[in-house]
C-alpha angles and dihedrals in degrees: 000000000000120000093337090083145040135173094285097047098043118100114278108249117242092249092059096050096101107142115119132191090273091057093052091045090052090045090059094043088052093049101038096047097075139112097258090057088047092048096047092053093044092047089062088066092052087051088059107265124140119237093260092048094049096047092044090053090052093047096047093046092052093044088055096047090047089070097064087037092061093039095051090041092063099072090046092055092040099049104018091235128141126239099264091051091048088052089058090074092066106022099035133253091286099023089063087079089073096065091032096055093041090056089044094055091052089049090052088056091049091046088055093048094050092045091051090051090048089049090055089057089048089051093052090053094048094046091050087063099030111029091180090067089082091054097057111136114261112250097168123099117254094244091067090068096218140078139232104271096049092044094050089049089050092053091049092054088043091058091052089056092048089053090056091047091055091050092059142227098306089060087055091054090052092049094050095049095043098047099045098086093043092051096049093048091048091053091051090046091055089050091051091051092051093046093046093047092053093043092049091073090064139331101026133248099326091047087055091048091051093049093052092049092051095067102140130213118262093209115110096193139030089243091058092051097047090046087064100029098059099052089041090054088050088052091052090054091043090053091074098021088111092055092046086065103040098038089113086072085072106028090056085079095052120125088221143335092272092059095056093040097052093039092054098041092053096034108048111041096033096049095044093049093047091050090045089054090050092049093049095046094047090048089051088051091055090056090055097039102038103017095243137071110255108191096179112083091203089064089046095052091047087067091063115115098216115080089201092055089045092053095046090047093051091049089053090050090050091052092046092050093044093050090052097044101049092047104037100031107031111039094052101048092038089062091039093056090043089054090058092056111010097172093056108025120060128173096281095047090047091051092050090050089053092051095051094045087050089062094051093051088068094223093192086076094050093063099034092122136009096240092054090044094057105029100036108027105029099035092038095060095037086064088061099041099044094067090050091053091050093053093046093050095043091049098048103036104031108024100034100027092228094303125122131177096230095193092055090055087070098039126098091211103035135109093287097053092089107167108354091325097312130105103205093188089066092043092050092046090050091052092048089049092053100041098076090058098048099086092049092050092048089050091048092054090044098245088124120046095207140003137182115282086239092064091046089055092047091051090053087058093041099141093037091053098042100048100056094035094056094040093053095043089049093052092048093050093046092049090050091048091049091048091051093049090052091048091052092046091050091052 
């Protein structure tokens, strides 16, 4: 296998494939029950959706992204290989670094976002015992966009994540399985508080529940609704677009295909929809209780009167954020960075690289407002990852009929070497899949002052446009290349 492999990239032996359906279910509970998934659902309310519209958007988006999740999970479970090695079949042994590193950079951003959110919970705990902590003089430059107390809290939570990275992937499995029941119960408890608080004004618990479920839509026309719903749906898909690519990093440990399939089907859409419902209803409650929509649960919890409840709640938020971060945003990029330099970068070094890049991406700016969060961050990177997913699925299921030569995935001169390690058909198809979304992205980040309404519409469908476009172009190019090779061989 030479320098194209190391202990972390090599196929997982049969004896070490121990993850059952309950482990994958717990994995998704641990990843889905987190503040960003709460915030993205609650932000739909602030955008004008009714409760039913918001929850339906989340459910549909996760049902859609579940499809490539299950498809890309199959080769991981069948061959025990991680995502970047799987990508070698279509992009080439060296070209696989393109989709791997693109996914890694996105994960670094997500790692930073989750770490920042966890840091805010840490700050709330520290300030409850030491109020003066929030008044520490600011020693950071203005361009950073944050101050001393939040940044110190961020670094504290960052250090906890680094400790887990050093401990390795089996520690991550333990954290996910152990934290799942606690996270589900905590979400239900927050919903109970919101319902009881609203009902306490008059009518009791069920009156409060009825009021929260009655949240109407603010859209006056169907056109207004669809203008928000479509890009929001793309954002929902984009939320787990990263995991839909690197899911082989987890399914490679599956006992069998049934384990990963059942665990994911019952884990992802159900948990995300339940937590979306909680997020929407609690946000509705804040409008009634406090007169304004508060879409950050940390700010909601900080309004609790009891310091004990505040402390327990923040500990739960910390666990929820940690369980999401180490699974969704460490395992994938750690393997991706390892794939770029297998002889020097193993899982731990790749994870540490992720952690440090996460700091420099200044995540507090990525989630500064819900509109930027959905329309710039989520849709923006979905336009990159959608084409990659299309190529992977087209290559494995249509071109190769679900059969790979595993040994050649690790050879410099095997079937997947193509031209000096790069398959230019995949690279070209990826570029073609991304191009239609470029004008919309440049307009969103204000590089362009105006663009055609057509490009705005295309950008709203970013993932849905990029995935099939790249997949179809890839298949056409590979068929043409195959036909040319046969013609040359015949001559």
